[in-house]
N, C-alpha and C positions, 0 to 999 in steps of 0.2 A: 503566792507569789506574784511580784507587778515581772513584767518584762524589762529587762534591762537595755535601754536604747543607746546607739552611738553617745550621742553628746550624755549624756550620765555617766556611762563607763569614762568616759575621757575625762570629766570634772573629776568623778571619783578617784583615777587613774592620778592627775593630778594633784589633789589633794592628801591622797599617799606619799605622792613625792614629796609635798610642801612638808608633811609631818616627818617625815623620815631626817630632811635639810635641819629642819627646826627642835629637833631631835639630839642631832650630833653632840651641842655641849655637855645633854645628862648623860650620854654614854657610858662613863666614865663609873658613874655611877652604878652600873647596873654589871657589865664588864671589867675590872680590872685589868690594866695593862700588863702584859707580859714584858719581863725583865729575862734577859741572855743568863743563865746561870755560870758558874766557873768552871764547869768542866767541860772535858775534853771532846765532847759530840762531834761536832761540828770536825774538827782533826780526824776523828776514827773513820768518819765518814766521806772525806775526802781521801782518805789513805785508803777506804775500800775499793773505793771508786778508781783510784789510781792504779790499784793493781788487782781491775776486773778486768776481762775479754770476754768477747761473744763467742759461743760455740758454733760446733757446724751446722748443730738443730735452730738456730737463732736463739738461744736462751743467754742470759748475763749470768754467768760465773762468776765470784765476787773470791779475794783468797785473805779471811782477818784472821789474822793471828791473834792479836793482839790484845 
């Protein structure tokens, strides 16, 4: 195995950055876009956060009964 010199490592790093920038248009073929569902998950999370408190021991306790 050959030693990796500083100029080689910089060149390889720039090549990886260029490859990642060039592959952006093709990324939708590999990873599909995610869309939000119709569920009320975010509303439930916000409700739980709104009803939460920090106890004396520093722990976060929530009251989610819905």
